[in-house]
Every structure is written in C-alpha cells, then in structure tokens.
MISE-262003 format. One record per atom (N, C-alpha, C, O, CB): residue in one letter; atom name; x, y, z. Coordinates in steps of 0.02 Angstrom, whole numbers, plus 50000, padded with zeros to 5 digits. Glycine has a CB too. Layout:
# MISE-262003
code_site_x_y_z
A_CA_X_Y_Z
...
# end
This chain:
# MISE-262003
code_site_x_y_z
M_N_49795_48981_50507
M_CA_49768_49018_50563
M_C_49749_49088_50540
M_O_49790_49121_50508
M_CB_49818_49020_50622
A_N_49690_49111_50556
A_CA_49668_49177_50535
A_C_49704_49231_50574
A_O_49717_49223_50634
A_CB_49592_49185_50544
Q_N_49721_49286_50540
Q_CA_49751_49344_50573
Q_C_49697_49380_50612
Q_O_49638_49370_50600
Q_CB_49785_49391_50520
Q_N_49718_49421_50660
Q_CA_49668_49461_50696
Q_C_49631_49504_50646
Q_O_49661_49534_50602
Q_CB_49702_49505_50752
G_N_49566_49507_50654
G_CA_49525_49548_50610
G_C_49504_49512_50546
G_O_49473_49542_50503
G_CB_49561_49610_50592
E_N_49522_49447_50540
E_CA_49502_49409_50481
E_C_49457_49351_50503
E_O_49463_49326_50559
E_CB_49565_49382_50444
P_N_49411_49330_50459
P_CA_49367_49275_50477
P_C_49406_49210_50481
P_O_49459_49203_50450
P_CB_49310_49268_50427
A_N_49380_49161_50518
A_CA_49412_49096_50523
A_C_49414_49064_50454
A_O_49371_49076_50412
A_CB_49374_49050_50572
A_N_49466_49023_50442
A_CA_49474_48991_50377
A_C_49412_48950_50360
A_O_49384_48917_50403
A_CB_49538_48946_50377
G_N_49392_48953_50297
G_CA_49336_48914_50274
G_C_49268_48945_50288
G_O_49218_48921_50263
G_CB_49338_48847_50306
R_N_49267_48998_50327
R_CA_49204_49031_50343
R_C_49203_49100_50311
R_O_49245_49142_50324
R_CB_49193_49036_50419
K_N_49154_49110_50268
K_CA_49148_49174_50234
K_C_49109_49223_50279
K_O_49057_49204_50307
K_CB_49112_49166_50165
P_N_49134_49285_50286
P_CA_49098_49332_50329
P_C_49031_49352_50298
P_O_49022_49351_50237
P_CB_49140_49394_50342
R_N_48984_49371_50341
R_CA_48920_49396_50316
R_C_48933_49459_50275
R_O_48984_49492_50284
R_CB_48871_49411_50375
A_N_48888_49475_50230
A_CA_48897_49533_50186
A_C_48903_49598_50226
A_O_48945_49640_50210
A_CB_48838_49538_50137
D_N_48862_49606_50278
D_CA_48866_49668_50316
D_C_48931_49672_50356
D_O_48959_49726_50365
D_CB_48806_49674_50363
A_N_48955_49614_50380
A_CA_49019_49613_50416
A_C_49076_49630_50369
A_O_49123_49666_50388
A_CB_49030_49544_50449
A_N_49074_49604_50308
A_CA_49126_49619_50259
A_C_49126_49693_50241
A_O_49178_49724_50234
A_CB_49116_49576_50195
R_N_49066_49722_50233
R_CA_49061_49794_50218
R_C_49089_49835_50275
R_O_49126_49883_50265
R_CB_48987_49815_50204
N_N_49070_49817_50337
N_CA_49096_49853_50396
N_C_49172_49848_50399
N_O_49206_49897_50414
N_CB_49065_49825_50460
H_N_49198_49789_50386
H_CA_49271_49778_50388
H_C_49305_49825_50337
H_O_49353_49859_50353
H_CB_49287_49704_50373
A_N_49279_49825_50275
A_CA_49309_49867_50223
A_C_49302_49941_50240
A_O_49349_49979_50229
A_CB_49275_49852_50155
R_N_49245_49961_50266
R_CA_49234_50031_50284
R_C_49281_50052_50341
R_O_49308_50107_50340
R_CB_49161_50043_50304
L_N_49290_50008_50389
L_CA_49335_50023_50445
L_C_49407_50030_50420
L_O_49443_50075_50442
L_CB_49331_49968_50498
L_N_49428_49987_50374
L_CA_49497_49992_50348
L_C_49507_50057_50309
L_O_49557_50091_50318
L_CB_49512_49932_50302
A_N_49459_50075_50267
A_CA_49465_50137_50228
A_C_49465_50198_50274
A_O_49504_50245_50264
A_CB_49408_50142_50177
T_N_49421_50198_50322
T_CA_49417_50254_50369
T_C_49480_50259_50411
T_O_49508_50313_50420
T_CB_49356_50247_50414
A_N_49503_50202_50436
A_CA_49564_50202_50477
A_C_49624_50227_50437
A_O_49665_50264_50464
A_CB_49578_50131_50504
K_N_49629_50206_50375
K_CA_49684_50230_50333
K_C_49684_50306_50329
K_O_49735_50338_50339
K_CB_49679_50200_50261
A_N_49626_50335_50315
A_CA_49621_50408_50309
A_C_49633_50443_50375
A_O_49669_50493_50377
A_CB_49552_50426_50282
V_N_49604_50418_50429
V_CA_49611_50452_50494
V_C_49683_50444_50520
V_O_49711_50493_50545
V_CB_49561_50422_50544
F_N_49712_50385_50514
F_CA_49782_50376_50536
F_C_49829_50419_50495
F_O_49876_50448_50522
F_CB_49802_50302_50531
A_N_49817_50424_50429
A_CA_49860_50465_50387
A_C_49856_50539_50406
A_O_49905_50575_50404
A_CB_49841_50456_50313
A_N_49796_50560_50426
A_CA_49787_50631_50444
A_C_49809_50646_50515
A_O_49837_50700_50528
A_CB_49715_50650_50436
K_N_49797_50601_50562
K_CA_49808_50616_50633
K_C_49862_50575_50666
K_O_49882_50591_50723
K_CB_49745_50607_50670
G_N_49887_50523_50634
G_CA_49938_50481_50664
G_C_49915_50452_50730
G_O_49859_50426_50735
G_CB_50002_50521_50675
S_N_49957_50455_50781
S_CA_49941_50425_50845
S_C_49887_50463_50883
S_O_49863_50438_50934
S_CB_50003_50420_50887
N_N_49869_50522_50859
N_CA_49814_50560_50892
N_C_49745_50534_50873
N_O_49695_50555_50902
N_CB_49820_50633_50874
A_N_49742_50489_50824
A_CA_49678_50461_50803
A_C_49652_50413_50856
A_O_49688_50370_50880
A_CB_49684_50426_50735
S_N_49589_50420_50873
S_CA_49560_50374_50921
S_C_49519_50321_50884
S_O_49489_50335_50832
S_CB_49516_50412_50973
L_N_49517_50262_50913
L_CA_49478_50209_50882
L_C_49403_50224_50883
L_O_49367_50206_50837
L_CB_49491_50142_50918
D_N_49380_50258_50936
D_CA_49310_50278_50938
D_C_49293_50326_50882
D_O_49239_50322_50852
D_CB_49293_50310_51007
E_N_49339_50372_50867
E_CA_49328_50419_50812
E_C_49325_50382_50746
E_O_49283_50398_50703
E_CB_49385_50472_50810
I_N_49368_50333_50736
I_CA_49368_50294_50674
I_C_49302_50258_50667
I_O_49273_50257_50613
I_CB_49427_50243_50673
A_N_49278_50227_50721
A_CA_49213_50192_50718
A_C_49157_50241_50701
A_O_49114_50226_50659
A_CB_49199_50158_50786
R_N_49157_50300_50733
R_CA_49104_50350_50721
R_C_49105_50372_50647
R_O_49052_50375_50615
R_CB_49114_50411_50767
I_N_49163_50388_50621
I_CA_49169_50411_50551
I_C_49149_50355_50503
I_O_49118_50368_50451
I_CB_49241_50435_50536
A_N_49166_50293_50521
A_CA_49148_50236_50478
A_C_49073_50220_50482
A_O_49047_50182_50441
A_CB_49189_50175_50497
G_N_49039_50249_50531
G_CA_48967_50237_50537
G_C_48950_50171_50572
G_O_48897_50142_50560
G_CB_48936_50238_50470
V_N_48996_50148_50615
V_CA_48983_50087_50652
V_C_48994_50101_50726
V_O_49024_50152_50745
V_CB_49028_50028_50628
G_N_48970_50057_50768
G_CA_48982_50064_50840
G_C_49052_50041_50859
G_O_49084_50004_50822
G_CB_48930_50024_50879
A_N_49074_50065_50916
A_CA_49141_50046_50941
A_C_49146_49970_50949
A_O_49199_49941_50937
A_CB_49156_50081_51008
G_N_49092_49938_50970
G_CA_49092_49865_50978
G_C_49107_49829_50912
G_O_49142_49779_50911
G_CB_49026_49842_51006
T_N_49079_49856_50857
T_CA_49092_49826_50792
T_C_49166_49832_50774
T_O_49196_49785_50750
T_CB_49049_49860_50738
L_N_49194_49890_50787
L_CA_49266_49900_50773
L_C_49307_49850_50813
L_O_49351_49817_50786
L_CB_49288_49973_50790
Y_N_49292_49844_50878
Y_CA_49332_49799_50921
Y_C_49320_49725_50905
Y_O_49364_49684_50919
Y_CB_49316_49812_50993
R_N_49263_49708_50876
R_CA_49252_49638_50855
R_C_49298_49622_50796
R_O_49325_49567_50792
R_CB_49178_49627_50835
H_N_49307_49670_50752
H_CA_49351_49660_50694
H_C_49425_49667_50713
H_O_49467_49629_50689
H_CB_49334_49709_50639
F_N_49439_49717_50755
F_CA_49509_49734_50772
F_C_49512_49746_50847
F_O_49492_49799_50871
F_CB_49533_49798_50733
P_N_49538_49698_50885
P_CA_49535_49702_50958
P_C_49576_49759_50989
P_O_49566_49777_51047
P_CB_49558_49638_50987
N_N_49623_49786_50950
N_CA_49663_49842_50976
N_C_49691_49883_50919
N_O_49684_49865_50860
N_CB_49720_49815_51022
R_N_49723_49938_50936
R_CA_49751_49984_50886
R_C_49802_49949_50842
R_O_49802_49958_50781
R_CB_49783_50045_50921
D_N_49846_49909_50872
D_CA_49898_49875_50832
D_C_49867_49829_50780
D_O_49891_49825_50723
D_CB_49944_49835_50878
A_N_49815_49793_50799
A_CA_49781_49748_50751
A_C_49751_49788_50693
A_O_49754_49766_50636
A_CB_49727_49707_50786
L_N_49723_49846_50708
L_CA_49694_49888_50656
L_C_49748_49916_50610
L_O_49741_49915_50549
L_CB_49653_49945_50687
V_N_49802_49942_50639
V_CA_49856_49970_50599
V_C_49886_49916_50554
V_O_49898_49928_50495
V_CB_49911_50001_50645
A_N_49899_49856_50582
A_CA_49926_49801_50542
A_C_49878_49782_50486
A_O_49900_49767_50430
A_CB_49941_49740_50587
A_N_49813_49781_50500
A_CA_49764_49763_50449
A_C_49761_49815_50394
A_O_49754_49798_50335
A_CB_49694_49755_50481
V_N_49767_49879_50411
V_CA_49769_49932_50360
V_C_49830_49922_50316
V_O_49825_49926_50255
V_CB_49769_50003_50394
F_N_49888_49910_50346
F_CA_49949_49900_50308
F_C_49943_49840_50263
F_O_49962_49843_50204
F_CB_50009_49892_50356
R_N_49917_49784_50290
R_CA_49909_49723_50250
R_C_49861_49736_50192
R_O_49873_49714_50136
R_CB_49882_49666_50295
N_N_49806_49771_50205
N_CA_49757_49786_50153
N_C_49787_49830_50098
N_O_49775_49819_50039
N_CB_49696_49821_50184
E_N_49825_49881_50118
E_CA_49856_49925_50069
E_C_49906_49887_50026
E_O_49911_49899_49966
E_CB_49891_49984_50104
T_N_49943_49842_50057
T_CA_49991_49800_50019
T_C_49954_49757_49970
T_O_49975_49750_49912
T_CB_50033_49757_50067
E_N_49899_49726_49992
E_CA_49859_49684_49947
E_C_49833_49724_49887
E_O_49835_49700_49830
E_CB_49799_49652_49985
Q_N_49810_49785_49900
Q_CA_49784_49826_49846
Q_C_49840_49845_49797
Q_O_49828_49848_49736
Q_CB_49752_49890_49874
L_N_49899_49859_49823
L_CA_49956_49876_49780
L_C_49975_49817_49736
L_O_49988_49826_49676
L_CB_50016_49897_49823
V_N_49977_49757_49764
V_CA_49994_49697_49726
V_C_49940_49683_49674
V_O_49955_49666_49617
V_CB_50003_49637_49774
A_N_49877_49689_49694
A_CA_49821_49677_49648
A_C_49822_49727_49591
A_O_49804_49711_49534
A_CB_49754_49680_49684
A_N_49843_49788_49605
A_CA_49847_49840_49553
A_C_49897_49820_49498
A_O_49886_49834_49440
A_CB_49867_49908_49583
A_N_49952_49788_49517
A_CA_50001_49766_49467
A_C_49968_49717_49418
A_O_49976_49725_49357
A_CB_50062_49732_49501
D_N_49932_49669_49443
D_CA_49898_49621_49400
D_C_49845_49655_49357
D_O_49841_49643_49296
D_CB_49865_49565_49441
R_N_49804_49697_49388
R_CA_49751_49731_49352
R_C_49779_49776_49296
R_O_49755_49774_49240
R_CB_49709_49774_49401
L_N_49830_49815_49313
L_CA_49858_49861_49263
L_C_49894_49824_49208
L_O_49892_49845_49150
L_CB_49907_49909_49297
A_N_49927_49768_49224
A_CA_49960_49728_49173
A_C_49910_49700_49123
A_O_49926_49691_49064
A_CB_50001_49671_49205
G_N_49850_49686_49147
G_CA_49797_49660_49102
G_C_49762_49715_49062
G_O_49729_49700_49012
G_CB_49747_49623_49142
M_N_49769_49777_49083
M_CA_49733_49833_49051
M_C_49775_49873_49002
M_O_49749_49903_48956
M_CB_49706_49879_49103
H_N_49842_49874_49013
H_CA_49886_49918_48975
H_C_49946_49881_48947
H_O_49964_49827_48971
H_CB_49909_49976_49020
P_N_49977_49910_48895
P_CA_50042_49884_48874
P_C_50092_49890_48931
P_O_50080_49927_48979
P_CB_50067_49921_48810
P_N_50149_49855_48928
P_CA_50195_49852_48985
P_C_50219_49919_49013
P_O_50216_49929_49074
P_CB_50254_49813_48965
L_N_50241_49965_48972
L_CA_50268_50027_48999
L_C_50213_50070_49032
L_O_50224_50095_49087
L_CB_50303_50067_48944
P_N_50156_50081_49000
P_CA_50103_50118_49034
P_C_50078_50083_49098
P_O_50060_50116_49146
P_CB_50045_50128_48987
A_N_50078_50016_49098
A_CA_50058_49980_49159
A_C_50108_49994_49215
A_O_50087_50005_49272
A_CB_50053_49904_49145
L_N_50172_49993_49200
L_CA_50223_50008_49250
L_C_50215_50079_49276
L_O_50218_50091_49336
L_CB_50293_49998_49221
R_N_50205_50127_49231
R_CA_50196_50197_49251
R_C_50136_50205_49297
R_O_50141_50237_49350
R_CB_50188_50242_49189
E_N_50080_50177_49278
E_CA_50019_50182_49319
E_C_50029_50150_49387
E_O_50005_50176_49438
E_CB_49959_50150_49283
W_N_50064_50093_49389
W_CA_50076_50060_49453
W_C_50121_50102_49498
W_O_50111_50105_49558
W_CB_50107_49990_49442
L_N_50170_50135_49468
L_CA_50214_50178_49508
L_C_50174_50236_49539
L_O_50188_50257_49595
L_CB_50271_50206_49465
L_N_50124_50261_49503
L_CA_50080_50313_49531
L_C_50039_50285_49589
L_O_50029_50319_49639
L_CB_50033_50342_49476
V_N_50015_50224_49583
V_CA_49979_50191_49638
V_C_50027_50182_49697
V_O_50007_50190_49755
V_CB_49949_50123_49615
F_N_50089_50164_49682
F_CA_50139_50155_49734
F_C_50151_50220_49772
F_O_50160_50219_49833
F_CB_50205_50130_49703
V_N_50152_50277_49737
V_CA_50160_50342_49770
V_C_50104_50352_49821
V_O_50116_50374_49877
V_CB_50161_50400_49719
D_N_50042_50336_49802
D_CA_49986_50342_49849
D_C_49995_50296_49909
D_O_49980_50315_49965
D_CB_49920_50326_49813
F_N_50020_50236_49897
F_CA_50034_50188_49951
F_C_50085_50217_49999
F_O_50076_50215_50060
F_CB_50059_50121_49922
V_N_50139_50244_49972
V_CA_50193_50271_50014
V_C_50169_50332_50054
V_O_50185_50338_50113
V_CB_50253_50290_49971
T_N_50132_50376_50022
T_CA_50110_50436_50058
T_C_50059_50420_50111
T_O_50058_50452_50164
T_CB_50082_50487_50008
A_N_50016_50370_50099
A_CA_49969_50349_50152
A_C_50007_50318_50210
A_O_49991_50329_50268
A_CB_49917_50299_50123
K_N_50057_50278_50193
K_CA_50097_50245_50245
K_C_50136_50295_50285
K_O_50148_50285_50345
K_CB_50144_50193_50213
Q_N_50157_50350_50253
Q_CA_50196_50401_50289
Q_C_50157_50431_50347
Q_O_50185_50441_50401
Q_CB_50216_50456_50241
G_N_50093_50445_50337
G_CA_50053_50472_50390
G_C_50045_50423_50448
G_O_50032_50443_50504
G_CB_49985_50492_50364
M_N_50053_50360_50433
M_CA_50046_50308_50484
M_C_50114_50286_50511
M_O_50117_50241_50553
M_CB_50010_50248_50455
Q_N_50168_50316_50489
Q_CA_50235_50292_50505
Q_C_50247_50283_50579
Q_O_50274_50231_50601
Q_CB_50286_50339_50477
E_N_50227_50332_50619
E_CA_50239_50326_50692
E_C_50201_50268_50722
E_O_50221_50241_50773
E_CB_50220_50392_50728
L_N_50144_50250_50692
L_CA_50106_50193_50716
L_C_50133_50127_50689
L_O_50133_50076_50724
L_CB_50032_50200_50696
L_N_50158_50129_50627
L_CA_50181_50068_50594
L_C_50248_50043_50621
L_O_50258_49983_50630
L_CB_50187_50079_50521
E_N_50295_50089_50633
E_CA_50363_50068_50650
E_C_50365_50019_50709
E_O_50395_49966_50702
E_CB_50404_50128_50667
P_N_50334_50034_50766
P_CA_50338_49985_50821
P_C_50303_49919_50805
P_O_50323_49867_50830
P_CB_50309_50015_50884
I_N_50251_49921_50765
I_CA_50214_49860_50748
I_C_50256_49817_50702
I_O_50260_49756_50712
I_CB_50147_49877_50715
L_N_50286_49848_50650
L_CA_50325_49809_50603
L_C_50388_49779_50635
L_O_50411_49726_50614
L_CB_50344_49852_50543
V_N_50415_49813_50685
V_CA_50473_49784_50721
V_C_50452_49719_50754
V_O_50489_49670_50753
V_CB_50500_49834_50774
G_N_50393_49718_50782
G_CA_50369_49658_50817
G_C_50336_49607_50771
G_O_50320_49552_50792
G_CB_50321_49677_50870
M_N_50326_49626_50708
M_CA_50292_49581_50661
M_C_50336_49571_50599
M_O_50318_49591_50544
M_CB_50222_49609_50641
N_N_50393_49539_50609
N_CA_50440_49528_50554
N_C_50409_49490_50496
N_O_50425_49502_50438
N_CB_50501_49492_50579
E_N_50363_49444_50512
E_CA_50331_49405_50459
E_C_50289_49450_50414
E_O_50292_49444_50353
E_CB_50287_49350_50490
L_N_50251_49496_50443
L_CA_50211_49542_50404
L_C_50256_49587_50361
L_O_50242_49597_50302
L_CB_50167_49586_50449
K_N_50309_49612_50390
K_CA_50355_49656_50353
K_C_50388_49619_50296
K_O_50390_49644_50239
K_CB_50408_49684_50401
S_N_50415_49559_50309
S_CA_50450_49523_50256
S_C_50402_49499_50202
S_O_50419_49499_50143
S_CB_50489_49464_50285
E_N_50342_49477_50222
E_CA_50293_49455_50173
E_C_50271_49513_50128
E_O_50265_49505_50068
E_CB_50231_49425_50208
S_N_50260_49572_50158
S_CA_50239_49630_50119
S_C_50294_49652_50072
S_O_50281_49668_50014
S_CB_50221_49688_50166
S_N_50356_49652_50095
S_CA_50413_49671_50052
S_C_50420_49623_49994
S_O_50431_49644_49937
S_CB_50478_49673_50093
A_N_50413_49559_50008
A_CA_50420_49509_49955
A_C_50364_49517_49903
A_O_50377_49511_49843
A_CB_50418_49438_49984
R_N_50304_49529_49925
R_CA_50248_49536_49878
R_C_50254_49599_49836
R_O_50238_49599_49777
R_CB_50181_49538_49917
M_N_50279_49655_49867
M_CA_50289_49716_49828
M_C_50344_49707_49777
M_O_50339_49731_49720
M_CB_50305_49775_49875
K_N_50397_49672_49797
K_CA_50452_49659_49750
K_C_50428_49617_49692
K_O_50446_49628_49634
K_CB_50512_49624_49785
Q_N_50387_49567_49707
Q_CA_50359_49524_49654
Q_C_50316_49565_49606
Q_O_50321_49555_49545
Q_CB_50317_49467_49686
A_N_50275_49610_49632
A_CA_50233_49652_49589
A_C_50276_49697_49545
A_O_50264_49703_49484
A_CB_50184_49695_49632
A_N_50326_49729_49575
A_CA_50371_49772_49536
A_C_50408_49732_49483
A_O_50415_49755_49426
A_CB_50421_49808_49582
S_N_50432_49673_49501
S_CA_50469_49630_49454
S_C_50425_49610_49395
S_O_50448_49610_49338
S_CB_50495_49567_49490
Q_N_50363_49592_49409
Q_CA_50317_49573_49356
Q_C_50312_49628_49304
Q_O_50316_49615_49244
Q_CB_50247_49557_49385
L_N_50303_49690_49327
L_CA_50294_49746_49280
L_C_50359_49766_49246
L_O_50359_49780_49186
L_CB_50265_49806_49317
V_N_50414_49767_49283
V_CA_50478_49785_49253
V_C_50499_49732_49203
V_O_50521_49748_49148
V_CB_50533_49793_49308
D_N_50492_49668_49220
D_CA_50511_49614_49174
D_C_50471_49617_49110
D_O_50498_49606_49056
D_CB_50500_49546_49208
A_N_50406_49633_49115
A_CA_50365_49638_49054
A_C_50387_49697_49011
A_O_50389_49692_48950
A_CB_50290_49647_49074
A_N_50406_49753_49043
A_CA_50429_49811_49005
A_C_50497_49798_48973
A_O_50510_49823_48919
A_CB_50433_49873_49051
V_N_50539_49760_49006
V_CA_50604_49740_48976
V_C_50591_49694_48917
V_O_50620_49703_48864
V_CB_50650_49705_49029
A_N_50548_49644_48927
A_CA_50533_49595_48874
A_C_50503_49629_48813
A_O_50514_49606_48756
A_CB_50486_49542_48900
S_N_50465_49682_48823
S_CA_50434_49717_48766
S_C_50483_49764_48731
S_O_50468_49790_48678
S_CB_50373_49756_48789
G_N_50541_49774_48761
G_CA_50591_49819_48733
G_C_50581_49891_48752
G_O_50616_49935_48726
G_CB_50591_49813_48659
D_N_50533_49904_48797
D_CA_50519_49974_48816
D_C_50571_50002_48863
D_O_50588_50061_48859
D_CB_50451_49978_48849
I_N_50597_49961_48908
I_CA_50650_49985_48953
I_C_50710_49939_48947
I_O_50705_49880_48928
I_CB_50625_49988_49027
R_N_50767_49967_48964
R_CA_50829_49928_48956
R_C_50836_49875_49010
R_O_50811_49883_49066
R_CB_50890_49976_48958
P_N_50869_49820_48993
P_CA_50879_49767_49042
P_C_50930_49788_49096
P_O_50966_49837_49088
P_CB_50903_49702_49007
G_N_50931_49750_49150
G_CA_50980_49761_49203
G_C_50954_49804_49259
G_O_50991_49818_49307
G_CB_51040_49792_49174
L_N_50893_49826_49256
L_CA_50864_49868_49308
L_C_50841_49824_49366
L_O_50806_49774_49355
L_CB_50805_49909_49280
D_N_50860_49842_49426
D_CA_50833_49807_49484
D_C_50761_49831_49492
D_O_50750_49891_49496
D_CB_50876_49821_49550
P_N_50713_49786_49495
P_CA_50642_49806_49499
P_C_50626_49853_49557
P_O_50577_49890_49554
P_CB_50600_49745_49504
L_N_50666_49851_49610
L_CA_50652_49894_49667
L_C_50683_49964_49661
L_O_50669_50007_49702
L_CB_50676_49862_49730
D_N_50725_49975_49611
D_CA_50756_50041_49603
D_C_50705_50096_49595
D_O_50710_50149_49626
D_CB_50804_50041_49544
L_N_50655_50084_49554
L_CA_50604_50136_49542
L_C_50563_50151_49604
L_O_50557_50209_49624
L_CB_50558_50115_49485
P_N_50533_50100_49637
P_CA_50496_50115_49698
P_C_50538_50147_49753
P_O_50515_50192_49788
P_CB_50464_50052_49725
L_N_50601_50124_49761
L_CA_50643_50153_49813
L_C_50658_50227_49800
L_O_50661_50267_49847
L_CB_50709_50114_49818
A_N_50668_50245_49737
A_CA_50679_50315_49721
A_C_50617_50357_49740
A_O_50623_50412_49765
A_CB_50695_50324_49645
L_N_50559_50329_49727
L_CA_50497_50365_49744
L_C_50488_50372_49819
L_O_50464_50424_49843
L_CB_50436_50329_49714
V_N_50506_50321_49856
V_CA_50502_50324_49930
V_C_50546_50381_49955
V_O_50525_50420_49997
V_CB_50523_50257_49962
G_N_50607_50384_49928
G_CA_50653_50437_49950
G_C_50626_50506_49938
G_O_50629_50549_49983
G_CB_50719_50430_49914
V_N_50599_50518_49880
V_CA_50572_50585_49864
V_C_50510_50599_49906
V_O_50503_50654_49933
V_CB_50555_50590_49789
A_N_50466_50550_49912
A_CA_50404_50560_49951
A_C_50420_50573_50025
A_O_50387_50613_50057
A_CB_50358_50499_49944
K_N_50470_50538_50050
K_CA_50485_50542_50122
K_C_50525_50604_50140
K_O_50515_50632_50194
K_CB_50522_50481_50143
F_N_50570_50625_50097
F_CA_50616_50678_50116
F_C_50604_50744_50079
F_O_50650_50784_50072
F_CB_50686_50656_50103
S_N_50544_50755_50056
S_CA_50527_50817_50023
S_C_50532_50875_50074
S_O_50507_50868_50130
S_CB_50456_50814_49992
P_N_50564_50931_50055
P_CA_50573_50986_50102
P_C_50507_51016_50128
P_O_50505_51042_50184
P_CB_50613_51040_50069
D_N_50454_51014_50088
D_CA_50392_51045_50110
D_C_50348_50998_50151
D_O_50294_51018_50174
D_CB_50352_51070_50050
G_N_50370_50936_50160
G_CA_50332_50889_50201
G_C_50281_50849_50163
G_O_50258_50797_50187
G_CB_50299_50926_50256
D_N_50261_50872_50103
D_CA_50213_50835_50062
D_C_50250_50814_49999
D_O_50251_50850_49949
D_CB_50150_50877_50045
G_N_50279_50755_50001
G_CA_50319_50732_49944
G_C_50279_50700_49889
G_O_50308_50681_49838
G_CB_50369_50684_49968
A_N_50214_50692_49897
A_CA_50174_50658_49846
A_C_50178_50693_49777
A_O_50189_50658_49728
A_CB_50101_50655_49868
P_N_50169_50759_49772
P_CA_50173_50791_49706
P_C_50242_50781_49674
P_O_50247_50769_49614
P_CB_50157_50865_49711
A_N_50295_50788_49713
A_CA_50362_50779_49686
A_C_50373_50707_49665
A_O_50403_50694_49612
A_CB_50415_50799_49738
A_N_50349_50659_49704
A_CA_50356_50588_49686
A_C_50317_50572_49623
A_O_50340_50533_49581
A_CB_50333_50543_49743
R_N_50258_50602_49615
R_CA_50219_50591_49553
R_C_50255_50618_49492
R_O_50256_50587_49439
R_CB_50148_50623_49559
R_N_50286_50677_49499
R_CA_50326_50705_49444
R_C_50386_50660_49429
R_O_50405_50652_49371
R_CB_50350_50777_49461
L_N_50415_50632_49481
L_CA_50474_50589_49472
L_C_50457_50526_49433
L_O_50502_50498_49400
L_CB_50503_50571_49539
V_N_50396_50502_49436
V_CA_50378_50441_49399
V_C_50396_50449_49325
V_O_50428_50405_49297
V_CB_50302_50426_49406
D_N_50377_50504_49294
D_CA_50391_50514_49223
D_C_50465_50524_49210
D_O_50491_50503_49158
D_CB_50352_50574_49196
I_N_50500_50555_49257
I_CA_50573_50563_49249
I_C_50607_50495_49252
I_O_50652_50481_49212
I_CB_50601_50610_49305
L_N_50586_50453_49299
L_CA_50614_50386_49304
L_C_50600_50344_49242
L_O_50644_50310_49216
L_CB_50588_50351_49366
I_N_50539_50347_49219
I_CA_50520_50309_49159
I_C_50563_50331_49100
I_O_50587_50290_49062
I_CB_50443_50318_49143
A_N_50571_50396_49092
A_CA_50613_50422_49037
A_C_50685_50398_49045
A_O_50719_50384_48995
A_CB_50610_50500_49034
G_N_50708_50395_49106
G_CA_50778_50375_49118
G_C_50792_50301_49105
G_O_50849_50284_49091
G_CB_50796_50391_49188
V_N_50742_50258_49110
V_CA_50754_50186_49100
V_C_50731_50161_49032
V_O_50738_50102_49017
V_CB_50719_50147_49154
R_N_50705_50206_48991
R_CA_50681_50185_48925
R_C_50739_50158_48884
R_O_50795_50182_48887
R_CB_50647_50243_48888
A_N_50723_50107_48845
A_CA_50773_50079_48801
A_C_50783_50125_48741
A_O_50735_50155_48717
A_CB_50753_50007_48777
A_N_50845_50130_48717
A_CA_50858_50170_48657
A_C_50830_50133_48597
A_O_50837_50073_48590
A_CB_50935_50183_48648
R_N_50797_50172_48555
R_CA_50766_50140_48495
R_C_50794_50170_48433
R_O_50774_50151_48378
R_CB_50689_50146_48496
# end
C-alpha cells in the first residue's frame, strides 16, 4: 500500500510530478527547520514554485508532509552509507557518514516540535527509520573494524548517539558546529592501536 504522498505501487510518477515532489520535500525541510510550526503549507508551496493544489495533491495535510520529509531524510542518510562505502576506505567513509548524520540531526531538530506528535502516532515509521539508521551505522562500523581501523566491541549506535547529544544540548542552541568537531574526536577515540 502506498504511503500518503507516494505514487500507487507499480505506477511511476510523471517526471514533472516527481520533480515537484522532490522540490516540495527539499523546501519543506528548509522551511520547517527554520520556522517549525510557524511554517505554513501555502508558504512552502510558494517557495517551491508550485501551487497550493499541487502541494495538497502530494501531501494532503501537514502531518503527511512532515512524515514524508522525515522518511526522505532517513532514505538519504541510509543511501549515503552505501555511497560513501563505495567511494572511500572504511574509516573515511564512516567519518563522512557521521558528518552527513550531523546534518540529518540538525535538520530534524528544527522540525522536532512537528515530528514528536507524528512519530508518537506512527510507531511503524519511527521503528523502521531507527532500524535502517542502525543498519547503515553497523555497515560502516563493521567495515572499519574488519579493516583494523577501529577497535572491535563498539556498538554502532554509540557514535551517532553521542552526536545527537552534542547537537541537541549545545548551550548556544546551534549544536551543529560542535557536533561536527566531535566527529573527529570520536573517530580518534575509537581508532585501533597500531
């Protein structure tokens, strides 16, 4: 069964519909991150360069749009793990993915007030997203352990969870720079002795 805002199974969306969908998700991510619950759907449509009707055809309500943005960001984070693993040796791939993860967390932070009530009511989305992120982290950590770059015994979620904490609880309210600095500290801390 297709999720709200997704085409029916087996039917590929038209190219212009796919572009509008992607543009709406990118715009909504930016506007929600900047304005939180003060963001209006009409404003998102205007900034994306589409009519309100187009937005509502893709996303019938605010919750559907917020859930779609979260799902899209999770997909991009998971895809980044595969892409980076194919482009870099294990330790640099893990480092680069952690930087992508910081961007994911900071974007999600701006949407937190919108996401919390939705994720409470959508346990399937929350658990599926958590499982996919853990799988991506495990893939990269396991490869770095196998290459001898980092020591064994690390829980794959330890690194992302540390970054979430720093990004979320930074005293100045913008934890992204501190979380980015922490990536290299964490990598240095888990490196295998050679």
